N, C-alpha and C positions, 0 to 999 in steps of 0.2 A: 619483302623487297630486298634485293641483294645488290651490292656494288662492288666490283672488282677493279683493281688498278691496271690489269692487263686484259687483253682480248682473250676470251675463251674459245677453243676450238669447238666445232659442231659436236664432236664426240664428248667433250667435257660437259657441254650443255646437256646433251642427252643423258649422260651418267648422273648429272644432278637431278634431272627431271624424273628418271626412273628409280632414284634412290640408291643406286649402286655406289655412289660417291657422296661424301658429306662436305659441307662447306669448310670444315676443318682440314680438308686435304689440300687447300689452296692458299699458298703463302700470299697471293695477290688480293685476298679478301680484305675489303676496306670496311664494309658495314653490312650488317644483316639485321633487318627489323621484321620480326614475325607479325607485328601488329595484332597481337592476340591478347592485349591487356583487358579489353572489355569494358573499361571505364576509366574516367579521369582524363587528364590532358597530356600525360606523359607516356612515351614509348621508348623501350629499352633496346639498345644495340647489343645483339647476342654474338658478335664477332670477337668481343674481347677488347675492342679498340675504344670503347667509352664514348661512342658517338650517339648518345641518347637524343631524343627530340622531345619537342613540346608542340602539341596541336594548339592553333589559335583560330580565332574566328568561329564560324558556325560549323559544327560537326556532330556526328552521332555514331556510336559504335554499333555495328551490326554483326550478327553471327553468320559466318560464311561456312558452306559445306564444300571442302576441297577433297576431291576423289583421291 
């Protein structure tokens, strides 16, 4: 999951989607959570902004296959 403080153009979104640009290329990046921890109730913010999170309630980690 990614949050930006500005609206991205359609071409920016396409660049992110096809891997030609990385999240580090955007000054407006607020938070980036890969949600790939696999266990526990903590998830780390990979943006460098320290916006880590904690899962509460009922949840389970599942392995996803992302093409």
